[in-house]
PLY file of the C-alpha trace (Angstrom):
ply
format ascii 1.0
element vertex 210
property float x
property float y
property float z
element edge 209
property int vertex1
property int vertex2
end_header
6.99 -8.81 6.59
9.37 -8.67 3.42
9.19 -12.39 2.86
5.44 -12.03 2.55
5.61 -9.23 0.21
7.90 -11.08 -1.85
5.71 -14.05 -1.72
2.88 -12.39 -3.05
4.50 -10.53 -5.75
5.68 -13.96 -7.02
2.63 -15.13 -6.92
0.87 -12.65 -9.11
0.19 -14.25 -12.29
1.46 -12.02 -14.61
4.93 -11.43 -16.72
6.47 -9.22 -14.04
10.10 -8.44 -12.42
10.24 -7.90 -8.98
12.87 -4.83 -7.65
13.39 -4.58 -3.56
14.48 -1.00 -3.01
16.36 -0.87 0.29
18.95 0.73 1.87
19.39 -1.96 4.56
21.73 -5.17 4.12
19.73 -7.37 5.95
16.78 -6.30 4.08
18.53 -6.85 1.02
19.63 -10.59 2.16
15.99 -11.61 3.13
15.50 -10.61 -0.60
18.53 -12.65 -2.06
17.81 -15.57 -0.21
14.23 -15.05 -1.79
15.76 -14.96 -5.17
15.29 -11.49 -5.66
17.82 -9.44 -7.47
18.69 -6.39 -5.47
20.83 -4.52 -7.79
21.48 -1.09 -5.74
21.43 0.14 -2.24
18.62 3.10 -2.59
20.75 6.41 -2.34
21.02 8.55 1.06
19.12 11.41 -0.69
16.25 8.85 -0.70
16.44 7.47 2.17
15.39 7.79 5.81
12.06 8.92 7.31
11.99 12.46 4.77
11.84 10.28 1.77
8.70 9.72 0.24
7.43 6.63 -1.69
7.01 8.50 -5.11
10.92 9.25 -5.24
11.96 5.72 -4.52
9.66 4.80 -7.03
11.08 6.93 -9.36
14.53 6.09 -9.04
13.91 2.49 -9.32
11.89 2.95 -12.46
15.01 5.40 -13.96
17.28 2.42 -13.21
15.27 -0.45 -14.69
14.33 1.29 -17.68
17.79 2.33 -18.27
19.70 -0.57 -17.77
16.60 -3.59 -18.64
13.43 -2.64 -20.11
10.64 -0.42 -20.97
7.96 -0.74 -18.42
4.64 -0.76 -18.63
3.09 -1.14 -15.33
4.16 -0.36 -11.92
2.76 -2.01 -8.99
4.09 -0.68 -5.58
3.71 -3.26 -2.53
4.91 -1.80 0.74
6.03 -4.72 3.09
3.67 -2.88 6.05
0.72 -4.06 4.47
1.53 -7.88 5.44
-2.01 -9.15 4.97
-3.34 -8.09 1.25
-4.51 -10.79 -0.88
-3.15 -11.73 -4.69
-7.10 -12.10 -5.61
-7.10 -7.99 -5.04
-4.13 -6.76 -6.55
-4.71 -8.79 -9.40
-8.76 -7.31 -9.33
-6.90 -3.91 -9.24
-4.19 -4.67 -12.05
-7.36 -5.82 -14.27
-9.08 -2.68 -13.63
-5.90 -0.64 -14.27
-6.14 -2.40 -17.96
-9.67 -2.32 -18.80
-9.46 1.70 -18.07
-6.50 2.38 -20.27
-4.21 2.70 -17.43
-5.70 4.76 -15.16
-3.87 4.86 -11.80
-5.78 2.16 -8.95
-5.32 2.20 -5.48
-6.62 0.39 -2.41
-8.99 2.28 0.07
-11.35 1.35 2.99
-14.02 3.09 4.35
-13.15 5.17 6.94
-13.59 4.07 10.55
-13.93 7.58 12.22
-15.86 10.30 10.32
-14.29 13.72 9.84
-17.84 15.48 11.08
-17.43 13.90 14.55
-13.80 15.11 14.76
-12.40 18.25 16.78
-9.19 20.25 17.09
-7.99 22.32 19.97
-8.18 25.93 19.70
-6.52 26.81 23.24
-8.54 25.29 26.14
-11.85 24.69 23.70
-12.75 21.67 21.46
-13.80 23.09 17.53
-15.34 21.25 15.10
-12.39 20.23 12.42
-15.26 20.86 9.73
-16.82 23.98 9.26
-20.57 22.42 9.97
-22.81 22.61 12.93
-24.32 19.10 12.25
-21.46 16.87 14.02
-24.35 15.18 15.65
-25.65 13.28 12.41
-26.74 9.99 12.63
-23.43 7.45 10.94
-26.47 6.27 8.74
-26.98 9.75 6.95
-23.11 10.50 7.00
-21.76 10.61 3.03
-19.67 7.33 2.98
-15.45 8.63 2.94
-12.55 5.87 2.04
-8.64 6.57 3.04
-6.04 4.91 1.28
-4.82 1.89 2.79
-1.32 1.42 1.56
-1.90 -2.42 0.50
-0.94 -1.32 -3.54
-0.59 1.20 -5.68
-0.87 0.94 -9.89
0.23 3.68 -12.14
1.60 3.65 -15.45
5.45 5.29 -16.13
4.45 8.10 -18.26
1.67 9.25 -15.66
3.73 8.90 -12.52
6.83 10.93 -14.02
4.40 13.89 -14.88
2.59 13.64 -11.88
5.05 12.88 -9.38
2.56 11.23 -7.52
-0.09 8.00 -7.00
-3.02 10.54 -6.60
-4.39 12.22 -9.49
-8.08 13.16 -10.84
-8.23 10.27 -12.76
-7.20 7.91 -9.72
-9.88 4.75 -9.38
-10.46 3.33 -5.63
-10.33 0.05 -5.57
-12.44 -0.90 -2.37
-11.36 -3.38 0.43
-13.48 -3.44 3.33
-11.70 -6.68 5.00
-10.24 -5.01 8.32
-7.24 -7.84 8.01
-6.45 -6.92 4.94
-5.98 -3.13 5.32
-3.74 -3.82 7.95
-0.87 -1.00 8.03
2.14 -1.37 10.15
3.06 1.90 11.66
2.86 1.91 15.37
3.36 -0.77 17.95
0.59 -1.13 18.59
-0.62 -2.18 14.55
2.26 -4.54 14.95
0.63 -6.17 17.99
-2.57 -6.52 15.90
-0.57 -7.82 12.83
0.52 -10.61 15.36
-2.52 -11.39 16.41
-4.08 -12.10 12.98
-0.28 -13.70 11.88
-0.84 -16.21 14.91
-5.02 -16.90 14.29
-3.84 -17.68 10.48
-1.01 -20.03 11.54
-3.33 -21.62 14.11
-6.11 -22.09 11.39
-3.47 -23.34 8.65
-2.28 -25.48 11.08
-5.83 -27.23 12.04
-6.69 -27.87 7.87
-3.37 -29.52 7.75
-4.67 -32.03 10.69
-7.74 -32.30 9.25
0 1
1 2
2 3
3 4
4 5
5 6
6 7
7 8
8 9
9 10
10 11
11 12
12 13
13 14
14 15
15 16
16 17
17 18
18 19
19 20
20 21
21 22
22 23
23 24
24 25
25 26
26 27
27 28
28 29
29 30
30 31
31 32
32 33
33 34
34 35
35 36
36 37
37 38
38 39
39 40
40 41
41 42
42 43
43 44
44 45
45 46
46 47
47 48
48 49
49 50
50 51
51 52
52 53
53 54
54 55
55 56
56 57
57 58
58 59
59 60
60 61
61 62
62 63
63 64
64 65
65 66
66 67
67 68
68 69
69 70
70 71
71 72
72 73
73 74
74 75
75 76
76 77
77 78
78 79
79 80
80 81
81 82
82 83
83 84
84 85
85 86
86 87
87 88
88 89
89 90
90 91
91 92
92 93
93 94
94 95
95 96
96 97
97 98
98 99
99 100
100 101
101 102
102 103
103 104
104 105
105 106
106 107
107 108
108 109
109 110
110 111
111 112
112 113
113 114
114 115
115 116
116 117
117 118
118 119
119 120
120 121
121 122
122 123
123 124
124 125
125 126
126 127
127 128
128 129
129 130
130 131
131 132
132 133
133 134
134 135
135 136
136 137
137 138
138 139
139 140
140 141
141 142
142 143
143 144
144 145
145 146
146 147
147 148
148 149
149 150
150 151
151 152
152 153
153 154
154 155
155 156
156 157
157 158
158 159
159 160
160 161
161 162
162 163
163 164
164 165
165 166
166 167
167 168
168 169
169 170
170 171
171 172
172 173
173 174
174 175
175 176
176 177
177 178
178 179
179 180
180 181
181 182
182 183
183 184
184 185
185 186
186 187
187 188
188 189
189 190
190 191
191 192
192 193
193 194
194 195
195 196
196 197
197 198
198 199
199 200
200 201
201 202
202 203
203 204
204 205
205 206
206 207
207 208
208 209
């Protein structure tokens, strides 16, 4: 997944510097084999399960601007979303540029609407939302979206000022392809990703033979 993410970043048609932030020797070795510099290992205070993406990116941004040069935009590509396409990221970057550098994030339609969700109170099921219309037809429900993790695009100034990728000026870029939206967080996600990867590999071999 690291290699795929690096390959995708390298194929973006912009002047750029790619940085891999990690505290892993193995990941650093993969990055270097792909020609990517890993100038430091991530400090302990922003490593592990408690670290946030914002903390990690702010650390990398501060290091880069202090040691290399100023940054026009930050594009975050998490390796856990391996099937995103260059074309969609380019679309997001162009949207960011044309809007006056308002943040952009990739989103997908929700697969399960909150109106149909319940919570447990003791042994009783209670509607998650304080709404009696829990049996509204799908066609009548307001469209809702979820951030799918494919990419985040933001200006350094906004990231520093807000300390988050999410703000009232946040712009969505819709991705509807189920394959592109796979975000690997669980073993089931990994199994699904492997099925897609095998399918893509077989299709690629068929294309080469034809």
